[in-house]
C-alpha positions in Angstrom: 31.3 55.6 -15.3 32.8 53.9 -18.4 35.6 51.4 -18.6 38.4 52.3 -20.9 41.3 50.1 -21.7 44.7 51.4 -20.8 47.6 50.7 -23.1 48.6 47.6 -21.1 45.0 46.2 -21.4 44.0 47.1 -17.9 40.5 48.6 -17.4 40.3 52.1 -15.9 37.4 54.0 -14.6 37.0 57.5 -16.1 34.1 59.8 -15.7 31.8 60.2 -18.6 31.5 63.6 -20.3 28.1 64.1 -18.7 29.4 63.4 -15.3 32.3 65.8 -15.5 31.9 69.1 -13.6 31.1 72.0 -15.7 33.9 74.4 -16.3 33.6 77.7 -14.3 32.9 80.7 -16.5 35.8 83.1 -16.6 35.5 86.8 -16.3 37.5 88.9 -18.7 38.9 91.9 -16.9 39.5 93.6 -20.2 35.8 93.4 -21.1 34.6 94.9 -17.9 34.6 98.7 -17.9 36.5 100.2 -15.0 34.5 102.0 -12.4 34.8 105.8 -12.8 35.8 107.4 -9.6 34.3 110.8 -8.7 36.1 111.5 -5.4 38.3 114.1 -7.0 35.2 116.0 -8.2 33.6 115.9 -4.7 36.8 117.4 -3.3 36.2 120.3 -5.7 32.6 120.8 -4.4 33.9 120.9 -0.9 36.7 123.2 -1.8 34.3 125.6 -3.5 32.0 125.7 -0.5 34.9 126.2 1.9 36.3 128.9 -0.3 33.1 130.8 0.1 33.2 130.3 3.8 36.7 131.6 3.8 35.8 134.8 1.9 32.6 135.5 4.0 34.4 134.9 7.3 37.2 137.3 6.1 34.5 139.9 5.5 33.1 139.4 9.0 36.6 140.1 10.5 36.4 143.6 9.0 32.8 144.4 9.8 33.8 147.5 11.9 36.5 148.7 9.5 34.9 152.1 9.1 35.0 152.7 12.9 38.5 151.3 13.3 40.2 152.5 10.1 43.5 154.3 10.7 43.6 153.3 14.4 45.8 150.2 14.9 44.9 150.0 18.6 41.2 149.9 17.7 41.8 147.3 15.0 43.6 145.0 17.4 40.9 145.5 20.1 38.2 144.7 17.6 39.9 141.5 16.4 40.4 140.4 20.0 36.6 139.9 20.1 36.5 137.7 17.0 38.4 134.6 18.0 35.6 132.3 16.8 35.5 134.0 13.4 39.3 133.8 13.1 39.1 130.0 13.8 36.5 129.5 11.1 38.4 131.6 8.7 41.7 129.7 9.2 40.1 126.2 9.1 38.1 127.0 6.0 40.9 128.7 4.1 43.5 126.0 4.9 41.1 123.1 4.1 40.1 124.7 0.8 43.8 125.1 -0.1 44.2 121.3 0.2 41.0 120.3 -1.5 41.5 122.7 -4.4 44.9 121.1 -5.0 43.4 117.6 -5.3 40.6 118.9 -7.6 43.2 120.5 -9.8 45.0 117.2 -10.2 41.8 115.4 -10.9 40.6 118.0 -13.4 44.0 117.8 -15.3 43.7 114.0 -15.5 40.1 114.2 -16.6 40.7 116.6 -19.4 43.8 114.6 -20.5 41.6 111.7 -21.4 39.6 113.6 -24.1 41.9 116.6 -25.0 44.1 116.3 -28.1 47.4 114.6 -27.6 50.0 117.0 -26.4 47.5 119.7 -25.5 48.5 122.2 -22.8 44.9 122.6 -21.7 44.9 119.9 -18.9 48.2 121.3 -17.5 46.9 124.9 -17.5 43.6 123.9 -15.9 45.5 122.0 -13.1 48.1 124.7 -12.4 45.6 127.5 -12.3 44.1 125.8 -9.2 47.6 125.4 -7.8 47.8 129.2 -7.7 44.5 129.3 -5.8 45.8 126.8 -3.3 49.0 128.8 -2.8 47.0 132.0 -2.2 44.9 130.2 0.4 48.0 128.7 2.1 49.6 132.1 2.3 46.4 133.8 3.3 46.1 131.6 6.4 49.8 131.6 7.1 49.9 134.3 9.7 46.8 133.1 11.7 48.6 131.2 14.4 50.9 134.1 15.0 48.1 136.5 15.7 44.7 135.1 16.4 45.4 133.8 19.9 47.6 136.8 20.8 44.7 139.2 20.2 43.3 138.2 23.5 46.2 139.9 25.2 47.1 143.0 23.1 50.1 143.8 25.2 52.0 141.1 23.2 51.1 142.6 19.8 52.6 145.6 18.1 49.4 147.5 17.1 50.8 148.2 13.6 51.5 144.5 13.1 48.0 143.6 14.1 46.7 146.2 11.6 48.8 144.7 8.9 47.4 141.3 9.7 43.9 142.5 9.3 44.7 143.8 5.8 46.5 140.5 5.0 43.5 138.3 5.7 41.2 140.7 3.9 43.2 140.4 0.7 45.4 137.4 0.0 42.8 134.7 0.4 40.6 136.6 -2.1 43.2 136.0 -4.9 41.2 133.5 -7.0 42.7 134.7 -10.4 44.1 131.2 -10.9 40.5 129.8 -10.9 39.8 132.1 -13.8 42.8 130.7 -15.7 41.6 127.1 -15.0 38.1 128.1 -16.2 39.4 129.5 -19.4 41.3 126.2 -20.1 38.3 124.1 -19.2 36.0 126.2 -21.5 38.3 125.7 -24.5 38.6 122.0 -23.7 34.9 121.6 -23.4 33.6 123.8 -26.2 36.3 123.3 -28.8 37.5 119.7 -28.2 34.5 118.2 -26.4 36.8 117.1 -23.6 34.1 117.9 -21.0 30.3 118.4 -21.0 29.3 121.4 -23.0 27.3 123.1 -20.3 30.4 123.0 -18.0 32.2 124.9 -20.7 29.4 127.5 -20.9 29.5 128.0 -17.1 33.3 128.4 -17.3 32.9 131.0 -20.0 30.4 133.0 -18.0 31.4 132.6 -14.3 35.0 131.7 -15.0 35.3 134.6 -17.4 34.1 137.1 -14.8 36.6 135.6 -12.4 39.5 135.9 -14.9 38.6 139.5 -15.8 38.1 140.6 -12.2 41.4 138.9 -11.1 43.3 140.7 -13.9 41.7 144.1 -13.0 42.6 146.5 -10.2 39.4 145.1 -8.6 41.1 141.7 -8.3 39.5 140.8 -4.9 36.1 140.5 -6.6 37.4 137.2 -8.0 37.1 135.8 -4.5 33.3 136.0 -4.9 33.0 134.2 -8.2 35.9 131.8 -8.2 34.5 129.6 -5.5 31.1 129.6 -7.2 32.6 128.5 -10.5 34.6 125.8 -8.7 31.6 124.4 -6.8 29.3 124.4 -9.9 31.7 122.7 -12.3 32.9 120.2 -9.7 29.3 119.3 -9.0 28.8 118.8 -12.7 31.7 116.4 -12.9 30.6 114.6 -9.8 26.9 114.1 -10.8 26.5 114.7 -14.5 29.8 113.5 -16.2 29.6 110.1 -17.8 33.1 109.8 -19.0 
């Protein structure tokens, strides 16, 4: 302690510089890089896997199509034995529709960081997956109306049940929108370096097949490759992307 004279001559005790507590270091929030979140990418992985489950369970619903083709009563009777598969199909399709929507929003935001200012690529990539989400929502939209009623065929018009079997075997397979998103992602990655290059290559190959299949009369083939493209590229953003 040292004695200092106040203006009126009185002595005051003030701590010496060595005795004063050290100032706490301050942390600059601007200097700390924000933590990159990957939840949006993991939703894409889950959406791709559930998309495959949706397509495969849809195929299982029509396993006996050769034996039941052209016979509405036989179709309804066959679907009445597949309640478990119908529940899996509905759950996977509806969940995939939600997850794909989230991934589309995240992908649009991610590409917007590196894409040229004013580019349409992030918007196209996001809206392509909105189309996939809508197809999944519509594809599962009739499930509640029919799947529990199949246990009692007396309450179902056979022709309506036959129509439902065609509905679930077609609408959820419309993954053309994923091909559109893949094309936008490929251009963004390979031309503008807005995403890892290998993701752009996968989008050209697998996404290109999806786009061509979805545009062709064999459009339902896009249901096989679209979920694969989604799962691979989403996994790449979740694990390998450093931006």
